[in-house]
C-alpha positions in Angstrom: 4.2 40.3 39.7 3.5 41.1 36.0 6.3 38.7 35.0 4.7 35.9 37.1 1.3 36.6 35.6 2.7 36.5 32.1 4.7 33.3 32.8 1.5 31.6 34.0 -0.6 32.8 31.0 1.9 32.0 28.3 1.0 28.3 28.0 -2.7 29.2 27.6 -1.9 31.8 25.0 0.2 29.4 23.0 -2.4 26.6 23.3 -5.1 28.9 22.0 -2.9 29.9 19.1 -2.3 26.3 18.1 -6.1 26.0 17.3 -6.0 29.0 15.0 -3.1 27.8 12.9 -3.8 26.5 9.4 -2.9 23.0 8.4 -3.0 22.5 4.6 -4.1 18.9 4.8 -7.2 19.9 6.9 -8.5 22.4 4.5 -10.6 25.2 6.1 -11.3 23.2 9.2 -9.5 24.2 12.4 -7.5 21.7 14.3 -10.2 21.2 16.9 -12.9 20.6 14.3 -13.7 17.7 12.1 -13.1 18.7 8.5 -15.0 17.7 5.4 -13.4 14.6 3.7 -12.0 15.0 0.2 -14.1 13.2 -2.5 -13.0 9.6 -3.3 -11.0 9.2 -6.5 -11.4 6.1 -8.6 -8.4 3.9 -9.1 -6.9 3.8 -12.6 -7.5 0.4 -14.2 -5.5 0.6 -17.4 -2.7 -1.9 -16.6 0.0 0.6 -17.7 3.0 0.8 -15.5 4.1 4.2 -14.4 7.7 5.4 -14.4 9.3 5.5 -11.0 10.5 8.8 -9.6 13.5 7.6 -7.7 15.7 4.5 -7.3 14.1 1.7 -5.2 10.7 3.2 -5.3 8.0 0.5 -5.0 6.0 0.3 -8.2 2.4 1.4 -8.1 -0.4 -1.1 -8.8 -1.9 -0.4 -12.3 -5.3 -2.0 -11.6 -8.0 -2.0 -9.0 -7.6 -4.0 -5.8 -11.0 -3.5 -4.3 -12.0 -6.5 -2.1 -8.6 -8.1 -2.4 -7.9 -10.3 0.7 -4.4 -9.6 2.0 -4.1 -10.9 5.5 -2.4 -13.7 7.4 -4.7 -16.3 5.9 -4.6 -15.3 2.2 -2.9 -12.9 -0.3 -5.0 -12.3 -3.4 -2.0 -10.6 -5.2 -0.1 -13.8 -5.2 -2.7 -15.6 -7.4 -1.2 -13.6 -10.3 2.1 -12.2 -9.2 3.7 -15.3 -7.5 6.8 -16.6 -9.2 5.0 -19.8 -10.1 1.9 -18.1 -11.6 3.4 -15.1 -13.5 4.1 -17.1 -16.7 0.4 -18.3 -16.8 -1.1 -14.9 -15.9 1.4 -12.7 -17.7 1.5 -10.5 -14.6 4.7 -9.0 -13.5 6.3 -11.4 -11.0 7.2 -10.0 -7.6 10.8 -9.0 -7.2 13.4 -11.5 -6.0 14.0 -9.2 -3.0 10.6 -10.3 -1.7 12.0 -13.8 -1.2 14.9 -12.7 1.0 14.8 -12.6 4.8 16.3 -9.7 6.8 19.8 -11.3 6.7 19.8 -11.5 2.8 19.2 -15.3 2.8 16.9 -16.4 0.0 13.7 -18.3 1.0 11.6 -20.8 -1.0 8.5 -18.6 -0.5 7.7 -14.9 0.0 9.3 -13.5 3.1 6.8 -12.7 5.9 8.1 -9.1 6.0 7.2 -8.7 2.3 3.9 -10.6 2.4 1.5 -7.6 2.9 1.8 -5.9 -0.5 -0.1 -2.7 0.4 2.4 -1.7 3.0 4.6 -0.4 0.1 2.5 -0.6 -3.0 -0.5 1.7 -3.7 -3.1 1.7 -6.5 -2.4 4.3 -9.2 -4.7 7.3 -9.1 -4.6 10.5 -11.2 -4.9 13.2 -8.5 -3.4 16.5 -7.6 -1.0 16.5 -4.6 -2.7 17.0 -1.3 -0.1 19.7 -0.5 1.7 22.0 -3.0 5.3 20.9 -3.3 8.4 21.3 -5.6 9.2 17.6 -6.0 11.3 16.7 -9.0 12.2 13.2 -10.0 15.8 12.2 -10.1 16.1 12.3 -13.9 14.9 16.0 -14.0 17.6 16.9 -11.4 20.3 15.1 -13.3 19.4 16.9 -16.6 19.4 20.3 -14.8 22.8 19.6 -13.3 24.2 18.4 -16.7 23.2 21.7 -18.3 25.2 23.7 -15.7 
């Protein structure tokens, strides 16, 4: 009888415990509460490119993109970064990989799967990590291994 009672109560005990666990992204708020939002951080606007931390990392955007229209009707990014406009604007042209379809065939215009820039690229912001971590870029790891 005691085993049956324990078996029936176990899900409720585990469910209650889930609400008391701490999630570092939520801060002090419990899982069943709405937490206080972190303050907004201003985007950097210094047009300096950051070093990438690993191979094939999409570059970050070194300028503000507030109110940029990027939808199926228009892509504000392409007014400067399109292959045909980069010489005039002195902006970095988008990578040649953005003109390839999924089969590796080159297209005359940007591939639809690479059209929405903010799927991969984010505006640079100087912030602390949301969660403490031990991330090291690949160059740091290579240097450590070379010393051994």
